[in-house]
C-alpha positions in Angstrom: 41.4 51.0 62.2 40.6 54.4 60.3 42.9 55.7 58.1 44.6 58.7 59.1 44.4 62.0 57.6 46.2 63.6 55.7 46.9 61.2 53.0 50.3 61.4 51.7 50.7 61.9 48.2 54.3 61.1 46.3 55.1 60.7 42.7 53.7 58.3 40.4 50.6 57.7 41.5 52.0 56.4 45.0 50.5 57.3 48.6 51.1 56.8 51.9 48.3 55.1 54.3 48.7 55.5 58.1 46.8 53.9 60.5 47.2 53.8 64.3 46.2 52.0 67.0 47.3 50.9 70.5 47.4 47.3 71.8 48.3 45.8 75.3 49.9 42.3 75.0 49.5 40.1 78.0 53.3 39.5 78.5 56.5 38.4 77.2 55.7 36.6 74.0 56.0 36.6 69.8 53.2 38.3 68.2 52.1 38.7 64.5 51.0 41.9 63.4 49.8 42.0 60.0 47.3 44.0 57.2 45.3 41.9 54.7 44.2 43.6 51.4 41.9 42.0 49.4 43.6 42.0 46.1 46.9 43.1 44.0 47.2 44.9 40.9 46.2 43.0 37.6 48.8 41.3 35.5 51.6 41.2 37.9 54.1 38.6 36.3 55.4 36.7 39.1 52.2 36.3 40.5 49.6 33.9 38.6 45.8 35.5 38.9 47.5 38.4 41.1 44.0 40.6 40.8 42.7 37.9 42.6 45.3 37.2 45.2 45.6 39.0 48.6 48.6 41.2 49.6 49.3 40.6 53.0 52.6 42.6 55.0 53.2 41.5 58.6 55.8 42.5 61.5 56.7 40.4 64.3 56.9 42.0 67.3 58.7 39.9 70.3 58.5 40.7 73.8 61.3 39.6 75.7 62.6 41.3 79.2 65.9 39.9 78.3 66.2 42.8 75.2 64.1 45.4 76.6 61.8 48.0 74.7 62.0 47.9 70.7 61.2 49.8 68.0 60.3 48.8 64.6 62.4 49.3 61.7 61.1 52.3 59.9 61.3 51.8 55.8 62.0 55.2 54.6 62.2 54.4 50.6 58.8 53.9 48.9 57.6 50.5 47.9 57.5 51.0 44.2 60.3 51.4 42.1 60.8 51.5 38.2 63.5 49.5 36.6 64.7 49.5 32.8 64.3 46.7 30.3 68.1 45.3 30.5 69.7 47.8 32.7 70.9 47.1 36.1 68.3 48.2 39.0 69.4 48.8 42.7 66.7 49.3 45.3 67.2 49.5 49.0 64.3 49.8 51.4 66.1 52.6 53.1 65.5 50.7 56.8 66.2 52.7 59.9 66.6 51.4 63.5 65.8 54.0 66.1 67.1 51.5 68.8 70.6 51.0 66.8 69.9 47.4 66.5 71.7 45.0 63.8 69.5 44.6 60.6 69.8 41.7 58.3 67.8 41.3 55.0 66.3 38.2 52.5 64.3 37.6 50.0 61.1 35.8 50.8 57.9 35.0 48.5 55.2 37.5 48.5 52.3 36.6 51.3 48.6 36.0 50.4 45.6 34.5 52.3 46.3 33.1 55.4 49.7 34.4 55.8 50.9 31.8 53.5 53.3 32.6 50.5 51.4 32.9 47.1 50.9 29.9 45.2 52.6 30.2 42.1 54.9 33.4 43.1 58.5 33.3 41.9 61.0 35.8 41.9 61.4 38.0 39.0 64.8 36.8 37.3 62.8 33.1 37.0 59.9 34.6 35.0 61.6 34.8 31.8 64.7 32.3 31.1 67.5 33.8 30.6 70.7 35.2 32.0 69.1 38.1 34.6 69.7 37.6 38.0 67.9 38.5 40.8 69.6 39.0 44.7 69.6 41.0 48.0 72.3 41.9 49.9 72.1 40.4 53.7 74.0 43.1 55.5 73.1 46.3 53.5 69.6 45.4 52.2 70.7 45.9 48.3 68.4 44.9 45.9 69.9 43.9 42.7 68.4 42.8 39.5 71.0 42.3 36.7 69.5 43.2 33.7 65.0 42.4 33.6 64.5 40.7 30.7 61.0 41.6 30.1 58.6 44.7 30.2 56.0 44.2 32.9 54.9 44.4 36.5 56.9 42.0 39.7 56.2 42.1 43.2 58.9 41.0 45.5 59.2 40.1 49.4 62.0 41.6 51.8 62.5 40.4 54.9 64.1 42.8 57.6 65.1 41.1 60.9 66.2 43.0 64.0 69.1 41.6 65.8 70.4 43.1 69.3 73.4 42.1 71.3 72.8 41.0 74.6 75.3 39.8 77.3 77.7 38.5 74.1 74.8 37.4 72.1 72.8 38.1 69.1 68.9 37.9 69.8 66.2 38.7 67.5 63.8 41.6 68.6 61.6 41.6 65.7 61.3 41.5 61.8 59.3 43.2 59.0 58.0 41.8 55.5 58.2 44.5 52.8 56.0 43.6 49.5 57.2 45.9 47.1 56.3 46.5 43.5 58.9 46.9 40.7 57.8 48.5 37.2 60.2 47.2 34.3 59.9 49.4 31.1 61.8 50.7 28.4 
């Protein structure tokens, strides 16, 4: 698909690329929508050989007549953040669901080739042994890194699942995986 113009430029060398397309699915089912970029930034501390590792993001579209129409979540906060060495860092993806579905959040490994978890991926608090911790609140989506211990760049995956209450039962109606970059500085 061609990139839509104009390109939106944000602070800190961040840009938003938009791609639009239309596809008709054959009927009810579970469908994966994904994008693969050939490589990541160099020297990501929690992804060995990162510059040679593909960057993959995906969404799951679930077409279910029982749940009706569904719009994917919008992530209102950028996927690139800065953190300070030895200072608490908090990020929220700013997920907004236009249908009012219930959202749940979890940390997942970053994805690479063939939609598989990146070989050797570790969470940021596992890179440098110490007393830091890296968690996500499953209800609010707040990602908290208690006291990053090493300067550098890290990548993480956040799974955001959409749930709809149908006849008193929560049914999954879709999900989105965000891959984000955190740069720890002084």
